[in-house]
N, C-alpha and C positions, 0 to 999 in steps of 0.2 A: 562713711567714716571720713571721707575727704572733706565733707562739710564741717565735721567736728574739728578737724585739723585747721581748717580755715578760720573758724570762729575762735579757736584757741589762739591762733596766731594774732588775730585782731585784738583779743583780750590782752594778750601779752604786750602788744604794741601800746595799748591804752595804759597798761600798768607802767611801761617804760616812760611814757609821756608824763604821767603823774610824778614818777621818781625824778625825772629830769627837771620838771618845773619846781619841785621842792628844792632840789639841789641848786637851781638858779636863784631861788629865794634866799637860801643860806648864803650864797656867794654875795648877793647884793647886801644883805644884812651885815655881813662881816666887813665888807669894803666900806659901807656907809659908817659903821661904827669906828673903824680904823681912821677914816678921814676925819670924822668928828673928834676923835681923841687926839690925833696928832696935829691937825690944823687949827682946831678951835678949842682944844682942851675940854671938850665936852662929848664923851661917847654917848651913843644911843642907850637910853635906859633899857634894861632887860635884854640887851643884844646877846649877851653870853647865854642866858637861860634859853632864849628863843632859838638861837643858832644851834645849841646842843640838842634841843628837842627836835628841831626841824632836821638836823643831820641824822638823828636816829630814825626819823620817819623816812628820809630818803634812802637810808640803808635798808630798812625793812621793805620798802616798796621795790627796791632793787632785788632784794632776796626773793620777792614774789615773781619777778621776771626770770630770775635764775631758776626758780622752781619749775617753770615750763620749758624754757629754752635749754637748760643744762649748760649754759655758757659760763662755766666757772673753772677754777683751777682743778685739775684732775691728775691723779697719780694712779695709773692702771698698769703697773708693772706686770702683774699676773694676768689680768683680764685681756690685755692686748694680745697675748700669746695663745689664748684659748680659741677654740672654734665657736661659731655663733651660738650654739645651744647652751653650753656652760656659761658663756659670756652673758647671755640673756638672764640666766639665773643669778649671776653676780650683780648685774644691773638692777634686777628686780629687788634683790635683797638691799642694795644700797639705797634705792629710791624709797623702799618701804621704811627703812630706818630714818631717812630724811622726812618722810611724811609723819611718822610718829613724833619726831623731834618738833616739827612745825605745829602739830596739834597741841603738844604739851606746852610749847612756847606761847601759842595763842591763848591757851587756858590760863597760864600764869600771868601773862601780860594783862588779860582781862581783869584778873584779881587786883593787879597793881593799879589799873585805871579806876576801878571801882573804889579802891582804897583812897586814891588821890581825890576823887570826887567827894567821897564821904567825909574826908578830913579837911576839905577846903584848902588843899595844898595849892600854893600860889608861887608866882615868880618873886624874886627878891625886891626889885625896884618898884614896879608898877602894881604889884600884887594881883596880876592877872591869874586866873585859874589855870593850873597846869594840866588838868585832866583832858581838855580838848586836844592838846598836842600829843599827849600820851595816847589818846584814843586814835589819833592819826597813825601813830606807830603801831598800835594794836591792829588797826584796819589793814595795814600793809602785811602783817603776819597772817591775818585771817584770809586775805586774798591769795596768799601763797598756798594755802591748803588745797583748794580746788585745782590750782595750777600744777602742783606736785602730783595730785591724784590723777589728773589728766595725763601727765607725762608717764606715770606709772602704768596706766591703762594702755598707752601706746606701746610701751616697752613689753608688757605682758602679751599683747596681741601681735607683737612682731613688727609693728609699724614705726617704732622709734628705738633708739639705742643711745648709749653714751659713747660717741665716737672719740677716738684718740686725737682728733683734730677738730678745729672749728670750721664749719662750712661757711662760705661767704656767698651770699646771694646777691648778685649784681644784676640789676635790670637795665637793659639798654634802652635809653629814652630817645633814641634817634628816629 
């Protein structure tokens, strides 16, 4: 089980790297477009369309990371006061609902990507196809499903929980 946890942590780190790279790309695109617009009176074509699609991808890849780590805003007014057994049941229920939501979201987004590809939906200025970026968004949601399932398995087996605090792992490199 320790090997599973290590490989899941590596997978989660890889997902975070992808989300971070996409977010960096969004930042560069927005800054370059703003500089072009205000200094040269010529914004980058399709900067708006590309930045909004890339931002959606960054959010969904971040969602995939949250799916495993559970590092999101939590309100556990009831669960924090319960003993470990009932708390595990509440955590199991919560993560099961999240898993169902992620599966349904992946299914509906796949339909949206398929629709965009079939209709040749494109960006406004350069007429670039929109479906590859939408596919990147869908892929982020799709990756969240096994991450959430893995977290749910850890909770059910008693190896993971939704703690009321964020743990900070600091490695001493000395």
